PQR file with spaces between the fields and no chain letter, atoms N, CA, C, O and H, PARSE charges and radii, in Angstrom:
ATOM       1  N    MET     1       2.647  -34.475   -6.228 -0.4000 1.5000
ATOM       2  CA   MET     1       2.080  -34.184   -4.988 -0.0000 2.0000
ATOM       3  C    MET     1       2.105  -32.882   -4.512  0.5500 1.7000
ATOM       4  O    MET     1       3.178  -32.409   -4.138 -0.5500 1.4000
ATOM       5  N    ILE     2       0.912  -32.123   -4.463 -0.4000 1.5000
ATOM       6  CA   ILE     2       1.288  -30.614   -4.143 -0.0000 2.0000
ATOM       7  C    ILE     2       1.497  -30.548   -2.269  0.5500 1.7000
ATOM       8  O    ILE     2       1.383  -31.407   -1.394 -0.5500 1.4000
ATOM       9  H    ILE     2       0.040  -32.507   -4.767  0.4000 1.0000
ATOM      10  N    ALA     3       1.729  -29.581   -2.256 -0.4000 1.5000
ATOM      11  CA   ALA     3       2.466  -29.474   -0.843 -0.0000 2.0000
ATOM      12  C    ALA     3       1.582  -27.600   -0.948  0.5500 1.7000
ATOM      13  O    ALA     3       1.680  -26.691   -1.772 -0.5500 1.4000
ATOM      14  H    ALA     3       1.823  -28.883   -2.967  0.4000 1.0000
ATOM      15  N    PHE     4       0.862  -27.749    0.222 -0.4000 1.5000
ATOM      16  CA   PHE     4       0.228  -26.353    0.384 -0.0000 2.0000
ATOM      17  C    PHE     4       1.020  -25.413    1.564  0.5500 1.7000
ATOM      18  O    PHE     4       1.330  -26.112    2.529 -0.5500 1.4000
ATOM      19  H    PHE     4       0.783  -28.488    0.891  0.4000 1.0000
ATOM      20  N    ALA     5       1.384  -24.097    1.690 -0.4000 1.5000
ATOM      21  CA   ALA     5       1.663  -23.268    2.287 -0.0000 2.0000
ATOM      22  C    ALA     5       1.371  -23.448    3.788  0.5500 1.7000
ATOM      23  O    ALA     5       0.146  -23.555    3.838 -0.5500 1.4000
ATOM      24  H    ALA     5       1.132  -23.529    0.906  0.4000 1.0000
ATOM      25  N    ASP     6       1.864  -23.537    5.033 -0.4000 1.5000
ATOM      26  CA   ASP     6       0.845  -23.593    5.919 -0.0000 2.0000
ATOM      27  C    ASP     6       0.737  -21.613    5.848  0.5500 1.7000
ATOM      28  O    ASP     6       1.200  -20.711    5.150 -0.5500 1.4000
ATOM      29  H    ASP     6       2.859  -23.450    4.992  0.4000 1.0000
ATOM      30  N    CYS     7      -0.210  -21.765    7.093 -0.4000 1.5000
ATOM      31  CA   CYS     7      -0.993  -20.239    7.492 -0.0000 2.0000
ATOM      32  C    CYS     7       0.537  -19.390    7.782  0.5500 1.7000
ATOM      33  O    CYS     7       0.383  -18.174    7.678 -0.5500 1.4000
ATOM      34  H    CYS     7      -0.586  -22.498    7.660  0.4000 1.0000
ATOM      35  N    GLN     8       1.526  -19.681    8.018 -0.4000 1.5000
ATOM      36  CA   GLN     8       2.609  -18.574    8.328 -0.0000 2.0000
ATOM      37  C    GLN     8       3.572  -18.459    7.412  0.5500 1.7000
ATOM      38  O    GLN     8       4.480  -17.644    7.574 -0.5500 1.4000
ATOM      39  H    GLN     8       1.652  -20.670    8.103  0.4000 1.0000
ATOM      40  N    ASP     9       3.510  -19.198    6.410 -0.4000 1.5000
ATOM      41  CA   ASP     9       4.030  -18.405    4.958 -0.0000 2.0000
ATOM      42  C    ASP     9       3.202  -17.583    4.643  0.5500 1.7000
ATOM      43  O    ASP     9       3.601  -16.498    4.219 -0.5500 1.4000
ATOM      44  H    ASP     9       2.772  -19.861    6.279  0.4000 1.0000
ATOM      45  N    VAL    10       2.085  -17.793    4.732 -0.4000 1.5000
ATOM      46  CA   VAL    10       1.065  -17.032    3.765 -0.0000 2.0000
ATOM      47  C    VAL    10       0.692  -15.527    4.014  0.5500 1.7000
ATOM      48  O    VAL    10       0.423  -14.451    3.479 -0.5500 1.4000
ATOM      49  H    VAL    10       1.761  -18.674    5.077  0.4000 1.0000
ATOM      50  N    ARG    11       0.908  -16.382    5.513 -0.4000 1.5000
ATOM      51  CA   ARG    11       0.663  -14.500    6.665 -0.0000 2.0000
ATOM      52  C    ARG    11       1.964  -14.192    6.253  0.5500 1.7000
ATOM      53  O    ARG    11       1.559  -13.112    5.823 -0.5500 1.4000
ATOM      54  H    ARG    11       1.127  -17.256    5.947  0.4000 1.0000
ATOM      55  N    LYS    12       3.054  -14.160    6.016 -0.4000 1.5000
ATOM      56  CA   LYS    12       4.669  -13.671    5.788 -0.0000 2.0000
ATOM      57  C    LYS    12       4.146  -12.886    4.179  0.5500 1.7000
ATOM      58  O    LYS    12       4.241  -11.673    3.993 -0.5500 1.4000
ATOM      59  H    LYS    12       3.383  -15.037    6.366  0.4000 1.0000
ATOM      60  N    MET    13       3.649  -13.782    3.227 -0.4000 1.5000
ATOM      61  CA   MET    13       4.172  -13.047    2.158 -0.0000 2.0000
ATOM      62  C    MET    13       4.119  -11.754    1.783  0.5500 1.7000
ATOM      63  O    MET    13       3.304  -11.232    2.544 -0.5500 1.4000
ATOM      64  H    MET    13       3.572  -14.768    3.378  0.4000 1.0000
ATOM      65  N    THR    14       4.548  -10.927    1.013 -0.4000 1.5000
ATOM      66  CA   THR    14       4.524   -9.574    0.607 -0.0000 2.0000
ATOM      67  C    THR    14       3.489   -9.733   -0.477  0.5500 1.7000
ATOM      68  O    THR    14       3.424  -10.738   -1.186 -0.5500 1.4000
ATOM      69  H    THR    14       5.210  -11.351    0.395  0.4000 1.0000
ATOM      70  N    VAL    15       2.540   -8.512   -0.592 -0.4000 1.5000
ATOM      71  CA   VAL    15       1.622   -8.539   -1.266 -0.0000 2.0000
ATOM      72  C    VAL    15       1.663   -6.919   -2.407  0.5500 1.7000
ATOM      73  O    VAL    15       1.337   -5.801   -2.009 -0.5500 1.4000
ATOM      74  H    VAL    15       2.592   -7.696   -0.016  0.4000 1.0000
ATOM      75  N    ILE    16       1.970   -7.132   -3.307 -0.4000 1.5000
ATOM      76  CA   ILE    16       2.218   -5.736   -4.270 -0.0000 2.0000
ATOM      77  C    ILE    16       1.093   -5.359   -4.787  0.5500 1.7000
ATOM      78  O    ILE    16       0.313   -6.148   -5.319 -0.5500 1.4000
ATOM      79  H    ILE    16       2.234   -8.040   -3.631  0.4000 1.0000
ATOM      80  N    ARG    17       0.814   -3.587   -4.639 -0.4000 1.5000
ATOM      81  CA   ARG    17      -0.571   -3.480   -5.020 -0.0000 2.0000
ATOM      82  C    ARG    17      -0.021   -2.075   -5.884  0.5500 1.7000
ATOM      83  O    ARG    17       0.981   -1.427   -5.583 -0.5500 1.4000
ATOM      84  H    ARG    17       1.448   -2.946   -4.206  0.4000 1.0000
ATOM      85  N    GLU    18      -0.765   -1.848   -6.804 -0.4000 1.5000
ATOM      86  CA   GLU    18      -0.433   -0.557   -7.672 -0.0000 2.0000
ATOM      87  C    GLU    18      -1.936   -0.198   -7.537  0.5500 1.7000
ATOM      88  O    GLU    18      -2.887   -0.925   -7.826 -0.5500 1.4000
ATOM      89  H    GLU    18      -1.579   -2.374   -7.049  0.4000 1.0000
ATOM      90  N    ILE    19      -1.971    1.283   -6.953 -0.4000 1.5000
ATOM      91  CA   ILE    19      -2.922    2.324   -6.615 -0.0000 2.0000
ATOM      92  C    ILE    19      -3.043    3.503   -7.415  0.5500 1.7000
ATOM      93  O    ILE    19      -1.986    3.857   -7.937 -0.5500 1.4000
ATOM      94  H    ILE    19      -1.199    1.873   -6.718  0.4000 1.0000
ATOM      95  N    ASP    20      -4.009    4.178   -7.641 -0.4000 1.5000
ATOM      96  CA   ASP    20      -4.326    5.644   -8.751 -0.0000 2.0000
ATOM      97  C    ASP    20      -3.636    6.504   -7.292  0.5500 1.7000
ATOM      98  O    ASP    20      -3.970    6.244   -6.136 -0.5500 1.4000
ATOM      99  H    ASP    20      -4.868    3.891   -7.217  0.4000 1.0000
ATOM     100  N    CYS    21      -2.765    7.405   -7.638 -0.4000 1.5000
ATOM     101  CA   CYS    21      -2.573    8.631   -6.595 -0.0000 2.0000
ATOM     102  C    CYS    21      -3.848    9.494   -6.066  0.5500 1.7000
ATOM     103  O    CYS    21      -4.349   10.356   -6.788 -0.5500 1.4000
ATOM     104  H    CYS    21      -2.494    7.616   -8.577  0.4000 1.0000
ATOM     105  N    PRO    22      -4.474    9.139   -4.421 -0.5600 1.5000
ATOM     106  CA   PRO    22      -5.154   10.261   -4.267  0.2800 2.0000
ATOM     107  C    PRO    22      -5.114   11.525   -4.005  0.5500 1.7000
ATOM     108  O    PRO    22      -5.988   12.222   -3.488 -0.5500 1.4000
ATOM     109  N    VAL    23      -3.753   11.899   -4.487 -0.4000 1.5000
ATOM     110  CA   VAL    23      -3.724   13.514   -4.338 -0.0000 2.0000
ATOM     111  C    VAL    23      -3.979   13.947   -6.359  0.5500 1.7000
ATOM     112  O    VAL    23      -5.030   14.301   -6.894 -0.5500 1.4000
ATOM     113  H    VAL    23      -3.044   11.333   -4.907  0.4000 1.0000
ATOM     114  N    CYS    24      -2.984   13.794   -6.841 -0.4000 1.5000
ATOM     115  CA   CYS    24      -2.660   13.731   -8.337 -0.0000 2.0000
ATOM     116  C    CYS    24      -3.379   13.129   -9.239  0.5500 1.7000
ATOM     117  O    CYS    24      -3.484   13.626  -10.361 -0.5500 1.4000
ATOM     118  H    CYS    24      -2.131   13.506   -6.407  0.4000 1.0000
ATOM     119  N    GLY    25      -4.107   11.746   -8.848 -0.4000 1.5000
ATOM     120  CA   GLY    25      -5.018   10.868   -9.565 -0.0000 2.0000
ATOM     121  C    GLY    25      -4.272   10.351  -10.696  0.5500 1.7000
ATOM     122  O    GLY    25      -4.842   10.183  -11.774 -0.5500 1.4000
ATOM     123  H    GLY    25      -4.021   11.342   -7.937  0.4000 1.0000
ATOM     124  N    ALA    26      -2.836   10.041  -10.510 -0.4000 1.5000
ATOM     125  CA   ALA    26      -2.067    9.180  -11.177 -0.0000 2.0000
ATOM     126  C    ALA    26      -2.412    8.035  -11.650  0.5500 1.7000
ATOM     127  O    ALA    26      -2.041    7.273  -10.757 -0.5500 1.4000
ATOM     128  H    ALA    26      -2.373   10.178   -9.634  0.4000 1.0000
ATOM     129  N    ARG    27      -2.938    7.319  -12.568 -0.4000 1.5000
ATOM     130  CA   ARG    27      -3.270    6.141  -12.773 -0.0000 2.0000
ATOM     131  C    ARG    27      -2.412    5.098  -12.365  0.5500 1.7000
ATOM     132  O    ARG    27      -1.463    4.919  -13.129 -0.5500 1.4000
ATOM     133  H    ARG    27      -3.240    7.938  -13.293  0.4000 1.0000
ATOM     134  N    ASP    28      -2.464    4.441  -11.490 -0.4000 1.5000
ATOM     135  CA   ASP    28      -1.465    2.879  -11.154 -0.0000 2.0000
ATOM     136  C    ASP    28       0.543    3.840  -10.572  0.5500 1.7000
ATOM     137  O    ASP    28       1.714    3.464  -10.617 -0.5500 1.4000
ATOM     138  H    ASP    28      -3.235    4.587  -10.869  0.4000 1.0000
ATOM     139  N    GLY    29      -0.145    5.057  -10.135 -0.4000 1.5000
ATOM     140  CA   GLY    29       0.619    6.251  -10.045 -0.0000 2.0000
ATOM     141  C    GLY    29       1.956    5.546   -8.594  0.5500 1.7000
ATOM     142  O    GLY    29       3.185    5.625   -8.609 -0.5500 1.4000
ATOM     143  H    GLY    29      -1.096    5.362  -10.098  0.4000 1.0000
ATOM     144  N    ILE    30       1.147    4.997   -7.660 -0.4000 1.5000
ATOM     145  CA   ILE    30       2.178    4.422   -6.442 -0.0000 2.0000
ATOM     146  C    ILE    30       1.905    2.616   -6.606  0.5500 1.7000
ATOM     147  O    ILE    30       0.889    1.959   -6.834 -0.5500 1.4000
ATOM     148  H    ILE    30       0.149    4.933   -7.648  0.4000 1.0000
ATOM     149  N    GLU    31       3.200    2.280   -6.390 -0.4000 1.5000
ATOM     150  CA   GLU    31       3.477    0.888   -6.254 -0.0000 2.0000
ATOM     151  C    GLU    31       3.467    0.657   -4.932  0.5500 1.7000
ATOM     152  O    GLU    31       4.537    0.956   -4.401 -0.5500 1.4000
ATOM     153  H    GLU    31       4.025    2.814   -6.206  0.4000 1.0000
ATOM     154  N    VAL    32       2.266    0.034   -3.869 -0.4000 1.5000
ATOM     155  CA   VAL    32       2.480   -0.294   -2.340 -0.0000 2.0000
ATOM     156  C    VAL    32       2.796   -1.977   -2.084  0.5500 1.7000
ATOM     157  O    VAL    32       2.033   -2.833   -2.532 -0.5500 1.4000
ATOM     158  H    VAL    32       1.397   -0.210   -4.300  0.4000 1.0000
ATOM     159  N    PHE    33       3.785   -2.245   -1.455 -0.4000 1.5000
ATOM     160  CA   PHE    33       4.210   -3.107   -0.568 -0.0000 2.0000
ATOM     161  C    PHE    33       3.399   -3.591    0.562  0.5500 1.7000
ATOM     162  O    PHE    33       3.336   -2.679    1.386 -0.5500 1.4000
ATOM     163  H    PHE    33       4.405   -1.549   -1.091  0.4000 1.0000
ATOM     164  N    GLU    34       2.833   -4.497    0.908 -0.4000 1.5000
ATOM     165  CA   GLU    34       2.511   -5.054    2.081 -0.0000 2.0000
ATOM     166  C    GLU    34       2.563   -6.314    2.844  0.5500 1.7000
ATOM     167  O    GLU    34       2.347   -7.249    2.073 -0.5500 1.4000
ATOM     168  H    GLU    34       2.884   -5.238    0.239  0.4000 1.0000
ATOM     169  N    ARG    35       2.746   -6.672    3.939 -0.4000 1.5000
ATOM     170  CA   ARG    35       3.229   -7.396    4.471 -0.0000 2.0000
ATOM     171  C    ARG    35       2.325   -7.676    5.820  0.5500 1.7000
ATOM     172  O    ARG    35       2.593   -6.866    6.708 -0.5500 1.4000
ATOM     173  H    ARG    35       2.921   -5.912    4.565  0.4000 1.0000
ATOM     174  N    GLU    36       1.279   -8.672    6.187 -0.4000 1.5000
ATOM     175  CA   GLU    36       0.803   -8.749    7.475 -0.0000 2.0000
ATOM     176  C    GLU    36       0.139   -7.502    7.441  0.5500 1.7000
ATOM     177  O    GLU    36       0.492   -6.691    8.297 -0.5500 1.4000
ATOM     178  H    GLU    36       1.061   -9.329    5.465  0.4000 1.0000
ATOM     179  N    ASN    37      -0.983   -7.077    6.427 -0.4000 1.5000
ATOM     180  CA   ASN    37      -1.706   -5.502    6.451 -0.0000 2.0000
ATOM     181  C    ASN    37      -1.003   -4.278    6.769  0.5500 1.7000
ATOM     182  O    ASN    37      -1.577   -3.225    7.047 -0.5500 1.4000
ATOM     183  H    ASN    37      -1.269   -7.737    5.731  0.4000 1.0000
ATOM     184  N    GLN    38       0.169   -4.426    6.726 -0.4000 1.5000
ATOM     185  CA   GLN    38       0.954   -3.109    6.982 -0.0000 2.0000
ATOM     186  C    GLN    38       1.684   -2.748    5.781  0.5500 1.7000
ATOM     187  O    GLN    38       1.961   -3.753    5.126 -0.5500 1.4000
ATOM     188  H    GLN    38       0.635   -5.282    6.499  0.4000 1.0000
ATOM     189  N    THR    39       2.120   -1.587    5.226 -0.4000 1.5000
ATOM     190  CA   THR    39       3.184   -1.080    4.135 -0.0000 2.0000
ATOM     191  C    THR    39       4.349   -1.243    4.761  0.5500 1.7000
ATOM     192  O    THR    39       4.767   -0.912    5.870 -0.5500 1.4000
ATOM     193  H    THR    39       1.895   -0.771    5.758  0.4000 1.0000
ATOM     194  N    VAL    40       5.028   -2.107    3.375 -0.4000 1.5000
ATOM     195  CA   VAL    40       6.678   -2.399    3.577 -0.0000 2.0000
ATOM     196  C    VAL    40       7.139   -1.478    2.581  0.5500 1.7000
ATOM     197  O    VAL    40       7.003   -1.492    1.357 -0.5500 1.4000
ATOM     198  H    VAL    40       4.687   -2.376    2.474  0.4000 1.0000
ATOM     199  N    GLY    41       8.078   -0.160    3.846 -0.4000 1.5000
ATOM     200  CA   GLY    41       8.643    0.779    2.818 -0.0000 2.0000
ATOM     201  C    GLY    41       7.793    1.980    2.577  0.5500 1.7000
ATOM     202  O    GLY    41       6.573    1.894    2.712 -0.5500 1.4000
ATOM     203  H    GLY    41       8.189   -0.148    4.840  0.4000 1.0000
ATOM     204  N    ASP    42       8.344    3.046    2.244 -0.4000 1.5000
ATOM     205  CA   ASP    42       8.102    4.061    1.713 -0.0000 2.0000
ATOM     206  C    ASP    42       7.209    3.981    0.409  0.5500 1.7000
ATOM     207  O    ASP    42       7.824    3.459   -0.521 -0.5500 1.4000
ATOM     208  H    ASP    42       9.335    3.115    2.135  0.4000 1.0000
ATOM     209  N    SER    43       6.045    4.326    0.133 -0.4000 1.5000
ATOM     210  CA   SER    43       5.764    4.308   -1.595 -0.0000 2.0000
ATOM     211  C    SER    43       5.788    5.895   -1.890  0.5500 1.7000
ATOM     212  O    SER    43       5.411    6.681   -1.021 -0.5500 1.4000
ATOM     213  H    SER    43       5.545    4.749    0.889  0.4000 1.0000
ATOM     214  N    VAL    44       6.171    6.265   -2.949 -0.4000 1.5000
ATOM     215  CA   VAL    44       6.205    7.307   -3.454 -0.0000 2.0000
ATOM     216  C    VAL    44       4.966    7.147   -4.939  0.5500 1.7000
ATOM     217  O    VAL    44       4.716    6.134   -5.592 -0.5500 1.4000
ATOM     218  H    VAL    44       6.477    5.627   -3.656  0.4000 1.0000
ATOM     219  N    CYS    45       4.588    8.079   -5.040 -0.4000 1.5000
ATOM     220  CA   CYS    45       4.347    8.863   -5.979 -0.0000 2.0000
ATOM     221  C    CYS    45       4.779    8.742   -7.549  0.5500 1.7000
ATOM     222  O    CYS    45       3.819    8.661   -6.783 -0.5500 1.4000
ATOM     223  H    CYS    45       4.792    8.901   -4.509  0.4000 1.0000
ATOM     224  N    ASP    46       5.191    8.639   -8.947 -0.4000 1.5000
ATOM     225  CA   ASP    46       6.099    8.481   -9.492 -0.0000 2.0000
ATOM     226  C    ASP    46       5.511    9.779  -10.158  0.5500 1.7000
ATOM     227  O    ASP    46       6.257   10.103  -11.082 -0.5500 1.4000
ATOM     228  H    ASP    46       5.971    8.704   -9.569  0.4000 1.0000
ATOM     229  N    LYS    47       4.423   10.661  -10.027 -0.4000 1.5000
ATOM     230  CA   LYS    47       4.205   11.807  -10.838 -0.0000 2.0000
ATOM     231  C    LYS    47       4.047   13.105   -9.657  0.5500 1.7000
ATOM     232  O    LYS    47       4.746   14.043  -10.040 -0.5500 1.4000
ATOM     233  H    LYS    47       3.816   10.398   -9.277  0.4000 1.0000
ATOM     234  N    CYS    48       3.547   13.334   -8.730 -0.4000 1.5000
ATOM     235  CA   CYS    48       3.510   14.162   -7.657 -0.0000 2.0000
ATOM     236  C    CYS    48       4.489   14.260   -6.468  0.5500 1.7000
ATOM     237  O    CYS    48       4.734   15.333   -5.917 -0.5500 1.4000
ATOM     238  H    CYS    48       2.979   12.572   -8.419  0.4000 1.0000
ATOM     239  N    GLY    49       5.036   13.080   -6.102 -0.4000 1.5000
ATOM     240  CA   GLY    49       5.538   12.691   -4.933 -0.0000 2.0000
ATOM     241  C    GLY    49       5.425   12.488   -3.706  0.5500 1.7000
ATOM     242  O    GLY    49       6.295   12.384   -2.841 -0.5500 1.4000
ATOM     243  H    GLY    49       4.836   12.209   -6.550  0.4000 1.0000
ATOM     244  N    TYR    50       3.662   12.400   -3.610 -0.4000 1.5000
ATOM     245  CA   TYR    50       2.893   12.171   -2.935 -0.0000 2.0000
ATOM     246  C    TYR    50       3.309   10.553   -1.938  0.5500 1.7000
ATOM     247  O    TYR    50       2.982    9.495   -2.475 -0.5500 1.4000
ATOM     248  H    TYR    50       2.955   12.485   -4.312  0.4000 1.0000
ATOM     249  N    THR    51       4.048   10.494   -0.468 -0.4000 1.5000
ATOM     250  CA   THR    51       4.481    9.654   -0.345 -0.0000 2.0000
ATOM     251  C    THR    51       3.040    9.007    1.034  0.5500 1.7000
ATOM     252  O    THR    51       2.178    9.672    1.609 -0.5500 1.4000
ATOM     253  H    THR    51       4.314   11.353   -0.032  0.4000 1.0000
ATOM     254  N    ILE    52       3.378    7.402    1.130 -0.4000 1.5000
ATOM     255  CA   ILE    52       2.601    6.675    1.874 -0.0000 2.0000
ATOM     256  C    ILE    52       3.700    6.151    2.896  0.5500 1.7000
ATOM     257  O    ILE    52       4.719    5.660    2.409 -0.5500 1.4000
ATOM     258  H    ILE    52       4.078    6.861    0.663  0.4000 1.0000
ATOM     259  N    PRO    53       3.574    6.217    4.223 -0.5600 1.5000
ATOM     260  CA   PRO    53       5.033    5.929    4.836  0.2800 2.0000
ATOM     261  C    PRO    53       4.803    4.505    4.974  0.5500 1.7000
ATOM     262  O    PRO    53       3.748    3.940    4.687 -0.5500 1.4000
ATOM     263  N    GLU    54       6.198    3.773    5.582 -0.4000 1.5000
ATOM     264  CA   GLU    54       6.125    2.396    6.077 -0.0000 2.0000
ATOM     265  C    GLU    54       5.721    1.927    7.326  0.5500 1.7000
ATOM     266  O    GLU    54       6.537    2.177    8.214 -0.5500 1.4000
ATOM     267  H    GLU    54       7.056    4.232    5.816  0.4000 1.0000
ATOM     268  N    GLY    55       4.868    1.413    7.626 -0.4000 1.5000
ATOM     269  CA   GLY    55       3.837    0.803    8.607 -0.0000 2.0000
ATOM     270  C    GLY    55       2.752    1.214    8.918  0.5500 1.7000
ATOM     271  O    GLY    55       2.238    1.452   10.010 -0.5500 1.4000
ATOM     272  H    GLY    55       4.206    1.210    6.905  0.4000 1.0000
ATOM     273  N    VAL    56       2.377    1.300    7.795 -0.4000 1.5000
ATOM     274  CA   VAL    56       0.877    1.715    8.216 -0.0000 2.0000
ATOM     275  C    VAL    56      -0.222    0.836    7.085  0.5500 1.7000
ATOM     276  O    VAL    56       0.054    0.534    5.923 -0.5500 1.4000
ATOM     277  H    VAL    56       2.796    1.106    6.908  0.4000 1.0000
ATOM     278  N    VAL    57      -1.276    0.601    7.684 -0.4000 1.5000
ATOM     279  CA   VAL    57      -2.522    0.234    7.171 -0.0000 2.0000
ATOM     280  C    VAL    57      -3.087    1.120    6.177  0.5500 1.7000
ATOM     281  O    VAL    57      -3.691    2.145    6.495 -0.5500 1.4000
ATOM     282  H    VAL    57      -1.500    0.847    8.627  0.4000 1.0000
ATOM     283  N    LEU    58      -2.865    0.664    4.698 -0.4000 1.5000
ATOM     284  CA   LEU    58      -2.977    1.623    3.854 -0.0000 2.0000
ATOM     285  C    LEU    58      -4.210    1.898    3.769  0.5500 1.7000
ATOM     286  O    LEU    58      -4.162    3.126    3.844 -0.5500 1.4000
ATOM     287  H    LEU    58      -2.375   -0.169    4.440  0.4000 1.0000
ATOM     288  N    ASP    59      -5.562    1.567    3.639 -0.4000 1.5000
ATOM     289  CA   ASP    59      -6.794    1.786    3.753 -0.0000 2.0000
ATOM     290  C    ASP    59      -7.240    2.864    4.454  0.5500 1.7000
ATOM     291  O    ASP    59      -7.842    3.799    3.925 -0.5500 1.4000
ATOM     292  H    ASP    59      -5.601    0.570    3.578  0.4000 1.0000
ATOM     293  N    LEU    60      -6.817    2.747    6.343 -0.4000 1.5000
ATOM     294  CA   LEU    60      -7.077    3.703    7.183 -0.0000 2.0000
ATOM     295  C    LEU    60      -6.175    4.667    6.966  0.5500 1.7000
ATOM     296  O    LEU    60      -6.589    5.708    7.475 -0.5500 1.4000
ATOM     297  H    LEU    60      -6.328    1.988    6.772  0.4000 1.0000
ATOM     298  N    PHE    61      -4.950    4.836    6.356 -0.4000 1.5000
ATOM     299  CA   PHE    61      -4.148    5.790    6.419 -0.0000 2.0000
ATOM     300  C    PHE    61      -4.477    6.481    5.093  0.5500 1.7000
ATOM     301  O    PHE    61      -4.005    7.591    4.843 -0.5500 1.4000
ATOM     302  H    PHE    61      -4.613    3.990    5.943  0.4000 1.0000
ATOM     303  N    LEU    62      -5.243    5.866    4.283 -0.4000 1.5000
ATOM     304  CA   LEU    62      -5.916    6.883    2.890 -0.0000 2.0000
ATOM     305  C    LEU    62      -7.283    7.821    3.358  0.5500 1.7000
ATOM     306  O    LEU    62      -7.579    8.974    3.044 -0.5500 1.4000
ATOM     307  H    LEU    62      -5.626    4.965    4.486  0.4000 1.0000
ATOM     308  N    GLU    63      -7.848    7.027    4.068 -0.4000 1.5000
ATOM     309  CA   GLU    63      -8.898    7.409    4.631 -0.0000 2.0000
ATOM     310  C    GLU    63      -8.421    9.263    5.855  0.5500 1.7000
ATOM     311  O    GLU    63      -8.889   10.396    5.967 -0.5500 1.4000
ATOM     312  H    GLU    63      -7.607    6.091    4.323  0.4000 1.0000
ATOM     313  N    ASP    64      -7.301    8.475    6.444 -0.4000 1.5000
ATOM     314  CA   ASP    64      -6.873   10.142    7.220 -0.0000 2.0000
ATOM     315  C    ASP    64      -6.186   11.142    6.698  0.5500 1.7000
ATOM     316  O    ASP    64      -6.221   12.261    7.210 -0.5500 1.4000
ATOM     317  H    ASP    64      -6.921    7.555    6.353  0.4000 1.0000
ATOM     318  N    ASN    65      -5.454   10.861    5.581 -0.4000 1.5000
ATOM     319  CA   ASN    65      -4.364   11.214    5.853 -0.0000 2.0000
ATOM     320  C    ASN    65      -4.232   12.142    3.969  0.5500 1.7000
ATOM     321  O    ASN    65      -3.261   12.582    3.354 -0.5500 1.4000
ATOM     322  H    ASN    65      -5.426    9.952    5.165  0.4000 1.0000
ATOM     323  N    VAL    66      -5.532   12.090    3.680 -0.4000 1.5000
ATOM     324  CA   VAL    66      -5.396   12.589    2.036 -0.0000 2.0000
ATOM     325  C    VAL    66      -5.601   14.378    2.082  0.5500 1.7000
ATOM     326  O    VAL    66      -6.536   15.077    2.473 -0.5500 1.4000
ATOM     327  H    VAL    66      -6.321   11.733    4.179  0.4000 1.0000
ATOM     328  N    PRO    67      -4.599   14.622    1.639 -0.5600 1.5000
ATOM     329  CA   PRO    67      -5.279   16.545    1.811  0.2800 2.0000
ATOM     330  C    PRO    67      -5.718   16.539    0.723  0.5500 1.7000
ATOM     331  O    PRO    67      -5.463   16.014   -0.361 -0.5500 1.4000
ATOM     332  N    GLY    68      -6.835   17.579    1.386 -0.4000 1.5000
ATOM     333  CA   GLY    68      -8.106   18.485    0.954 -0.0000 2.0000
ATOM     334  C    GLY    68      -9.615   17.455    0.729  0.5500 1.7000
ATOM     335  O    GLY    68     -10.721   17.688    0.242 -0.5500 1.4000
ATOM     336  H    GLY    68      -7.043   18.005    2.267  0.4000 1.0000
ATOM     337  N    ARG    69      -8.868   16.033    1.468 -0.4000 1.5000
ATOM     338  CA   ARG    69     -10.357   15.204    1.850 -0.0000 2.0000
ATOM     339  C    ARG    69     -10.966   15.798    3.376  0.5500 1.7000
ATOM     340  O    ARG    69     -10.305   16.295    4.287 -0.5500 1.4000
ATOM     341  H    ARG    69      -7.969   15.843    1.864  0.4000 1.0000
ATOM     342  N    THR    70     -12.370   15.579    3.317 -0.4000 1.5000
ATOM     343  CA   THR    70     -12.792   16.046    4.475 -0.0000 2.0000
ATOM     344  C    THR    70     -13.739   14.804    5.027  0.5500 1.7000
ATOM     345  O    THR    70     -14.207   14.005    4.216 -0.5500 1.4000
ATOM     346  H    THR    70     -12.907   15.176    2.577  0.4000 1.0000
ATOM     347  N    LYS    71     -13.917   14.720    5.994 -0.4000 1.5000
ATOM     348  CA   LYS    71     -14.343   13.338    6.887 -0.0000 2.0000
ATOM     349  C    LYS    71     -16.332   13.762    6.610  0.5500 1.7000
ATOM     350  O    LYS    71     -17.193   13.023    7.087 -0.5500 1.4000
ATOM     351  H    LYS    71     -13.537   15.369    6.653  0.4000 1.0000
């Protein structure tokens, strides 16, 4: 028999995303941990040191905080 996790267990799961650095373009240069749609801990690019801080919504942060990107 398979037991399914309840919604609380799923919500508390940490998701790991590897993203290209928005500054230097390093492929999969930043490993980001997310829980409940917010970053967990600082995420730093291996190549250039660009940092995504803890406690932000990743997609919104990248829209507003990439150096050189205009709206």
